[in-house]
C-alpha positions as CSV (number, residue, x, y, z in Angstrom):
1,M,12.5,-19.4,27.6
2,S,8.8,-20.3,28.2
3,I,9.5,-20.6,31.9
4,N,11.0,-17.0,32.0
5,L,8.0,-15.8,29.9
6,R,5.6,-17.5,32.4
7,K,7.5,-16.0,35.4
8,L,7.5,-12.6,33.8
9,S,3.8,-12.8,33.0
10,R,3.0,-14.0,36.5
11,N,4.8,-11.1,38.0
12,Y,3.1,-8.6,35.7
13,H,-0.2,-10.3,36.3
14,L,0.2,-10.1,40.1
15,W,1.3,-6.4,40.3
16,L,-1.1,-5.1,37.7
17,S,-4.0,-6.8,39.4
18,L,-3.1,-5.1,42.7
19,V,-2.8,-1.7,41.0
20,I,-6.2,-1.8,39.2
21,F,-8.1,-3.7,41.9
22,I,-10.2,-0.9,43.2
23,P,-11.2,0.7,39.9
24,V,-12.1,-2.7,38.4
25,V,-14.2,-3.7,41.4
26,I,-16.1,-0.3,41.1
27,V,-16.6,-0.9,37.3
28,I,-17.8,-4.5,37.8
29,G,-20.1,-3.6,40.7
30,S,-21.7,-0.6,39.0
31,G,-21.9,-2.6,35.8
32,L,-23.8,-5.3,37.4
33,L,-26.3,-2.8,38.8
34,L,-26.7,-1.2,35.3
35,Q,-27.3,-4.7,33.8
36,V,-30.3,-5.2,36.1
37,K,-31.5,-1.6,36.2
38,K,-34.9,-2.3,34.5
39,E,-35.5,-5.2,37.0
40,F,-35.4,-3.0,40.1
41,D,-37.6,0.1,40.4
42,W,-35.2,1.4,43.0
43,I,-32.5,1.8,40.4
44,Q,-34.6,3.0,37.5
45,P,-38.3,3.9,37.7
46,P,-40.4,1.8,35.3
47,T,-41.9,3.7,32.3
48,Q,-45.6,4.1,32.7
49,K,-48.0,3.5,29.8
50,T,-51.1,5.3,28.7
51,D,-53.8,4.6,26.0
52,S,-52.8,7.7,24.0
53,H,-49.8,7.6,21.7
54,T,-49.6,11.1,20.2
55,P,-47.9,13.8,22.2
56,T,-50.0,16.9,22.2
57,I,-49.0,18.9,25.2
58,S,-46.8,22.1,24.9
59,F,-43.6,22.9,26.7
60,E,-45.6,25.4,28.8
61,Q,-47.8,22.5,30.0
62,I,-44.8,20.4,30.7
63,I,-43.1,23.0,33.0
64,A,-46.4,23.8,34.7
65,A,-47.0,20.1,35.4
66,V,-43.6,19.5,36.9
67,Q,-43.8,22.6,39.0
68,T,-46.8,21.1,40.8
69,V,-44.6,18.2,42.2
70,P,-42.9,19.5,45.4
71,N,-40.6,16.4,45.9
72,A,-38.9,17.0,42.6
73,N,-38.1,20.7,43.2
74,L,-38.1,21.5,39.5
75,R,-39.0,25.2,39.3
76,S,-37.7,26.2,35.9
77,W,-36.1,24.9,32.7
78,A,-32.7,25.5,34.3
79,D,-33.5,22.7,36.7
80,I,-34.3,20.2,34.0
81,D,-31.6,18.0,32.5
82,R,-33.7,16.3,29.7
83,L,-37.0,15.3,28.3
84,D,-37.5,11.8,27.1
85,V,-40.5,11.5,24.8
86,R,-42.0,8.0,24.4
87,P,-44.7,8.3,21.8
88,N,-45.5,4.6,21.7
89,K,-46.2,4.7,25.4
90,G,-47.8,8.1,25.5
91,V,-45.3,9.3,28.1
92,I,-42.9,12.2,28.5
93,K,-40.2,11.7,31.1
94,V,-38.9,14.9,32.6
95,R,-35.5,14.3,34.3
96,G,-34.2,16.9,36.6
97,K,-30.6,17.7,37.2
98,N,-31.2,16.6,40.8
99,H,-32.0,13.0,39.4
100,W,-35.8,13.3,40.1
101,E,-37.9,11.9,37.3
102,I,-41.5,12.9,36.6
103,Q,-43.5,11.0,34.0
104,L,-46.3,12.8,32.3
105,N,-49.2,11.8,30.2
106,A,-48.2,13.1,26.7
107,Q,-51.7,14.3,25.9
108,N,-53.1,15.9,29.1
109,A,-49.9,16.6,31.2
110,K,-51.3,14.5,34.1
111,V,-48.5,13.3,36.4
112,L,-48.2,9.6,36.1
113,Q,-45.2,8.9,38.4
114,V,-42.6,10.7,40.5
115,A,-39.5,8.8,41.5
116,Y,-35.8,9.3,42.2
117,R,-33.7,7.9,39.4
118,R,-30.4,6.4,40.5
119,T,-29.1,5.1,37.1
120,D,-27.4,8.4,36.3
121,T,-25.4,8.3,39.5
122,I,-24.5,4.6,39.0
123,E,-23.4,5.4,35.4
124,S,-21.2,8.3,36.7
125,I,-19.7,5.9,39.2
126,H,-19.2,3.3,36.5
127,D,-17.3,5.7,34.2
128,G,-15.4,7.3,37.2
129,S,-16.7,10.9,36.7
130,W,-18.6,10.7,40.0
131,F,-15.3,10.8,41.9
132,F,-13.9,13.7,39.9
133,E,-14.3,14.6,36.3
134,S,-10.8,13.7,35.1
135,A,-10.9,10.2,36.8
136,K,-12.5,8.9,33.6
137,L,-9.3,9.6,31.6
138,W,-6.6,9.4,34.3
139,L,-7.8,6.6,36.5
140,F,-10.4,4.4,34.9
141,L,-9.1,4.4,31.3
142,P,-5.6,3.3,32.4
143,A,-7.2,0.7,34.6
144,A,-9.1,-0.6,31.5
145,V,-5.8,-0.7,29.5
146,L,-4.1,-2.5,32.3
147,L,-7.0,-4.9,32.6
148,F,-6.4,-5.8,28.9
149,V,-2.7,-6.3,29.7
150,L,-3.8,-8.6,32.6
151,W,-5.9,-10.6,30.1
152,L,-2.9,-10.9,27.8
153,T,-0.6,-12.0,30.6
154,G,-3.2,-14.5,31.6
155,L,-3.3,-15.9,28.1
156,V,0.5,-16.2,28.1
157,M,0.4,-18.1,31.4
158,L,-2.3,-20.4,30.1
159,Y,-0.4,-21.1,26.9
160,T,2.9,-21.7,28.6
161,T,1.3,-23.9,31.2
162,L,-0.5,-26.0,28.7
163,K,2.6,-26.2,26.5
164,S,4.7,-27.3,29.4
165,K,2.1,-30.0,30.4
166,Y,1.9,-31.2,26.8
167,L,5.7,-31.5,26.5
168,K,6.0,-33.3,29.8
169,R,3.4,-35.8,28.7
170,Y,5.0,-36.2,25.3
171,Y,8.5,-36.8,26.8
172,R,7.0,-39.3,29.3
173,L,5.4,-41.2,26.5
174,Q,8.7,-41.1,24.5
175,Q,10.6,-42.6,27.4
176,K,8.1,-45.4,27.9
177,G,8.0,-46.3,24.2
C-alpha cells in the first residue's frame, strides 16, 4: 500500500507543480523583492528625518507643497492615494495614485524627497491583482492551495521513503542475525 501511496503522491506532486509553476515563481520572486524593499532605495524610497516631531502643517499646505513638484504630477486631492504621517520622524509622506511619493517636513511643508515608489506595484504583482483584479481569487489563491497540497504530497513521499528504507534495513539485519 505504501508504494501505491508513494506513486500516487509522486504523480500528484509532479502534475500540481507544473500547474502552479508560473504563479508560484511570481509570488516567490515578488516576495523576495518585498523582503528587501527597505534595503534598496529603487524599490522603496527611504524615509527622511527632521529635527521636528510634531506635525503642524495644514491640509492646504500639504496640497500646495505637492503641487510644486512637477515630476509627481499631483494636482488635486483626487490624485493622492494616501498620506503617511510619521510624527517621530517629522515627516508626512504623500503617495500619489501614480506611485510617486513626496516626503514633506511636517512643520514647514518643505519638500524633503521626491521619488517613484515601486513597492505598491510589486505588492500588486505579488497578490496577482496587477494582472487582473480577479486573478487574486481565481489564479493565485488556488495556486496557494495547490502549493499546500504539494507540501502534503512531499511529506507523504518523504514518510513512505523513510519508512521503506527503515524496513529494508530492519529486514536485512533480521536476515543476518
